[in-house]
FIPA-703521 format. One record per residue (C-alpha): residue in three letters; chain; x, y negated, z. Coordinates in Angstrom, 2 decimals. Last residue first. Layout:
N
> type, mol, xx, yy, zz
> ALA, A, X, Y, Z
...
//
This chain:
111
> type, mol, xx, yy, zz
> ALA, A, -120.66, -0.31, 39.60
> THR, A, -120.11, -3.83, 38.41
> GLY, A, -120.56, -5.46, 41.82
> ALA, A, -118.42, -2.81, 43.61
> ALA, A, -115.58, -3.60, 41.26
> SER, A, -115.92, -7.28, 41.76
> THR, A, -115.97, -6.84, 45.53
> LYS, A, -112.89, -4.52, 45.47
> LYS, A, -111.11, -6.92, 43.14
> LYS, A, -111.64, -9.90, 45.51
> LYS, A, -110.73, -7.88, 48.52
> LYS, A, -107.45, -6.98, 46.84
> LEU, A, -106.79, -10.52, 45.78
> ARG, A, -107.39, -11.82, 49.35
> LYS, A, -105.00, -9.16, 50.84
> GLU, A, -102.39, -10.32, 48.23
> LEU, A, -102.88, -13.93, 49.13
> ASP, A, -102.32, -13.33, 52.70
> ASP, A, -99.25, -11.21, 52.05
> ILE, A, -97.71, -13.56, 49.56
> LYS, A, -98.29, -16.52, 51.97
> GLU, A, -96.61, -14.66, 54.71
> LEU, A, -93.72, -13.78, 52.53
> LEU, A, -93.35, -17.46, 51.45
> ASP, A, -93.23, -18.63, 54.88
> MET, A, -90.50, -16.05, 55.78
> ALA, A, -88.43, -16.94, 52.83
> GLU, A, -88.76, -20.69, 53.52
> GLN, A, -87.51, -19.94, 57.23
> GLU, A, -84.56, -17.94, 55.73
> LEU, A, -83.76, -20.81, 53.41
> LYS, A, -83.81, -23.39, 56.25
> SER, A, -81.83, -20.95, 58.70
> HIS, A, -79.32, -20.37, 56.00
> LEU, A, -78.89, -23.99, 55.09
> ALA, A, -78.25, -25.19, 58.68
> ALA, A, -75.87, -22.13, 59.50
> TYR, A, -73.93, -22.65, 56.27
> ASP, A, -73.64, -26.37, 56.71
> ALA, A, -72.26, -25.76, 60.28
> LYS, A, -69.87, -23.02, 59.12
> SER, A, -68.44, -25.17, 56.29
> ILE, A, -68.87, -24.59, 52.72
> LYS, A, -66.75, -23.42, 49.90
> ASP, A, -64.87, -21.04, 52.16
> THR, A, -65.21, -18.00, 49.80
> LYS, A, -67.33, -16.09, 52.48
> PHE, A, -69.45, -19.33, 52.82
> ASP, A, -70.06, -19.53, 49.10
> PHE, A, -70.99, -15.91, 48.91
> GLU, A, -73.46, -16.25, 51.80
> LEU, A, -75.10, -19.28, 50.10
> GLU, A, -75.22, -17.39, 46.79
> LYS, A, -77.14, -14.54, 48.50
> ILE, A, -79.37, -17.00, 50.30
> SER, A, -80.25, -18.74, 47.01
> LEU, A, -80.95, -15.43, 45.34
> LEU, A, -83.44, -14.73, 48.20
> VAL, A, -84.94, -18.21, 47.78
> GLU, A, -85.32, -17.62, 43.84
> GLU, A, -86.79, -14.24, 44.35
> LYS, A, -89.45, -15.75, 46.74
> ARG, A, -90.23, -18.48, 44.22
> VAL, A, -90.98, -16.07, 41.56
> LEU, A, -93.20, -14.03, 43.87
> LEU, A, -94.95, -17.24, 44.98
> HIS, A, -95.65, -18.26, 41.33
> LYS, A, -97.02, -14.98, 40.48
> PHE, A, -99.38, -15.22, 43.45
> GLU, A, -100.36, -18.76, 42.61
> GLU, A, -101.24, -17.52, 39.04
> GLU, A, -103.41, -14.74, 40.55
> ALA, A, -105.27, -17.09, 42.83
> PRO, A, -105.87, -19.70, 39.97
> ASP, A, -107.47, -16.85, 37.77
> LEU, A, -106.69, -17.66, 34.28
> PRO, A, -109.42, -17.11, 31.79
> LYS, A, -109.13, -13.96, 29.66
> PHE, A, -107.68, -14.07, 26.22
> LEU, A, -108.42, -13.09, 22.67
> ARG, A, -112.22, -13.35, 23.39
> LYS, A, -114.12, -11.00, 21.15
> ARG, A, -115.75, -12.50, 18.17
> PRO, A, -119.53, -12.25, 17.61
> ILE, A, -120.10, -11.10, 14.03
> ARG, A, -121.74, -14.10, 12.24
> SER, A, -119.43, -13.89, 9.25
> PHE, A, -117.82, -16.88, 7.64
> LEU, A, -114.12, -16.45, 8.48
> PRO, A, -114.07, -12.66, 8.67
> ILE, A, -115.97, -12.32, 5.24
> GLY, A, -114.04, -15.18, 3.54
> LEU, A, -110.74, -13.59, 3.36
> ALA, A, -111.90, -10.36, 1.77
> VAL, A, -114.33, -12.37, -0.51
> LEU, A, -111.59, -14.73, -1.64
> ILE, A, -109.27, -11.70, -2.37
> LEU, A, -111.88, -10.03, -4.39
> VAL, A, -112.67, -13.07, -6.37
> VAL, A, -108.93, -13.67, -7.19
> LEU, A, -108.68, -10.08, -8.36
> ILE, A, -111.71, -10.29, -10.55
> LEU, A, -110.45, -13.46, -12.24
> GLN, A, -107.05, -11.96, -12.73
> LEU, A, -108.72, -8.78, -14.34
> PHE, A, -110.70, -11.00, -16.57
> ASN, A, -107.59, -13.09, -17.61
> ALA, A, -105.81, -9.75, -18.47
> GLY, A, -108.66, -8.48, -20.62
> THR, A, -108.85, -11.66, -22.62
> MET, A, -111.52, -14.37, -22.25
//
């Protein structure tokens, strides 16, 4: 075996060892992600939906000002969107209160 072949063999072994240690070690691995909390996911969804409804109201007002829809249609759609926005805000407030209570109890439990 020549010197170059011996160096290549040592390099390959070192690479295999460097790659194999993390793969086959018994070191406990940290979780790369935390489990999803359904309440937090619902809260995020409600916030996105609120923004969508508010944007729809703005678009509706623009369409009415540019005479793209009638006054009757505007009134019906505006009241419907306004009611949906109010419902969403109530749900967001309730969920936000529950999440704050949950965080306080979990923080008190770990302290």
